[in-house]
N, C-alpha and C positions, 0 to 999 in steps of 0.2 A: 517420415520426418525423424530426426535425430538431434539431440541438444547434449551440450557439453557445457560446463561452468570452468572457466580457466581463472587462476590466481586465488588469493586469499583475502587480503585486507580490502582490495577494490576490485572484485571480481567482475568477470565479463561473461555473459551468456553467449555462446554461438550455437546458431540453429542451422541444421542442414536440411535442405528440403528437395524432394523430388519434384519433377517436372509438373506443374499445375497445383502443387501444394502451397498453402497460405499461411501466414503467421499474422496475428493482429497485435498491434504495439500502440503506445501512447505517441502521439504527434510529438516528433522533435528528439525521440529517444535513440534513433538510429546513431551507432558507432562507426560501422562499416558494413559492406555488402559486396558480393560478387556482381559483375557487370550485367548478368543476364536476369537480374532480379528487377521486377516491376513493381513501383509504388503507386497505391491509390489511397489518397488522403480524402476523408469526407466526414460529415457529422452523422451519416447513417450507419457507419460501421459500429459494431457493439450493440445494435438493437435499440429500437424506441424512436428513431428518426430524430427530428429537432427537439422534441420533448425529452427524449432520452439523453440527449447531447447536454441539454442544460441540467438534467439530474446529475449526470457525470460531474459537470463543473461545480455543482453545488457540493459534491462529495470530495473535492479536491483533485479530480481528474482535469482531462483537457477536453474541450469542446470537439476538437478534431482527433480522430483515431486513424491510423495508417496501416493498410493491408499490404504486405509484402509478399508476392507471388513469384516462384521460381518458373522461368519460361525456357523452352528449348534445352531442357535437360535440368540436372541437379543445381542447386544453388545455396548460397550461405549469406546470413545475415547476422550481425551481432550487435548487443546492446550491453552498454557498460554500466554499473553502479554509480550512482550520483553522490552517495556517501559511503564511507567505511562501513562493511557490514557483510550481509550474504544474500545470495539470491536462492529461493526456496521454491521448489516445484510443488504444486497442489493439483491434486485430480479432483475434478469437479462432478458432483452428482447431488441430487436432492436440492436441499435449500441453498447450498453454496457455502461461502464463508464470507465474513466480516473481517475487513482489513484496514490497518491505519490509513490515513489520506496519503496520496502519492505512491502507495504500496504497489499497485498494479504496474507491471512492466510489460508482459505480453502474453498471449494466449493461442492456443489451437481449437479448433471445433466451432460449436455453436455457444459462444460464450456471450455474456451480457454484463456489463459494467454499470452500476448506478450508485447513487447515493445510499448507503446503509442507515446512517444516524448523523445527525448534526445538532449540537447544542453549545451555545455560548457559556463559557465558565466565568464567573467573577469571582476572584480569589481575595475575599476582603477588601482592604483600601489599596492593595499592592497590584492590582491588575490581574491578568487571567489570560487563558487562551481558549481557544474553541477545542471541543471533542468531535471530531469529524470521523466518520467510517466509510470506506467504500464497501459495497456489496459486489462480489463476483460470483456469478452463477451461470448454470447451462450444464453442457455435457461437452468435456474435453478436458484439457490441461492448461492451467495458468502458471506464470512464474510471478513470484512476489520478491520484491525487495525490502528487506529488513535491516535496520541500521545497528551497528555495533555487534556484540555477542548476542546469540540466542539462548534462551531458557526454555525448555518445554515443560509444562506442567500439566499431568493427567489428573483432572479432577473427577473425583467418584461423585455418584448420586448423592445429593445434599451438600457436598463439600463447596465452600464458598472461597473466593480469592480476592482480597482488595489490592488494586493496582493502580499507580499513578497513570492518568490518561496517556501521558507520552510514551509509557513503556509498553502499552498494548500494541501488539503486533498483529496477530491473526487468531481468529478462534471461529468454530462453525456458527452458521447464522441462526441455527435453532437453539443455541445456548443462551438461556435468560442472563441479562446484566441490567443494572441500574447504576445510576449516579448517586453516590453517598457524599454527604458532608459530615466532616470531623467536629463534633460540638466543642464549645470552648473559646471564650473570647481572644485567648492568646492565639489559638490556632487560626481564628478568623483574621486577626490583624497582622499576624507575622509568619503565619503558615506558608505563605506563598501559594502556587497553585496546588500544592499538596493537600490543602483543606479540602478539595474535590478528589475522589477517588471512585474508580469503576469497581463494582462488585460484580464479578463473575460466578455463575453457580453451575456445578456439574449436573450430569456428567458430560465431559467433553475434553478435548485438548486444546490448551492454550499456547501459543507461541509469544514469548515476551522479548523486548529488544531492549539492549542496555543503554544506547544511544538514543537520546532525543534531540530533535533539531533545535528546539528552544534552548537546551543547555548549552548545545555546541554554539549557537549563534551569542549567547551570554559570555562564554568563555573567550570568544575572539573578537569581541565587540571594541574593547580598549586598544586593540591593535590596528583597527581600522581607521583611515583617515576621516578627520571631522569634515562634514559638509560645508562646501564654501557658501558664503553668503553674498 
């Protein structure tokens, strides 16, 4: 197996497989592939059977995963990013990683995708959004899609970092984290979803993403056509 990322703002991951090798991806992520690639879409891929599929769905993934296998010689399959950002390789071992919802792109080896954490955030009187994490674990390599620019923070033992939930990209599953609220009536009424922050505690490496889907949607909302009645 070999892989290469093409492009910058809207990258594409192209995977080259030898005959018999398989890559696992979210259902519907395919961009293109060679003619000798076989596809098998099911709920059992990714581990856990139907119960595992429901846990994946709760974590922001899809119920169905697709296996792409090269037959009768080498083959290629490609997956394009859904948002401006970067595609990051992650070597899996131990407890694995927690990733923002919709972060998983594809993987090789014995890899499991499940819900890592889910909590509904209520931001004062002005609404809020859920904080959902996927857990990617097992033995192999995964590729994760992160939005915007990436910032790497290496936290030392005892060091803490407060992060807006939408900017949390990826961190080791063993790293402690908690949901914190910012005190003060003005924060609760007018602070938006920033009144809730994720506190990450070292040691460990955190990848932060500069683009959040919620803020992107808010910026383009005024340019979308009004729904017909």
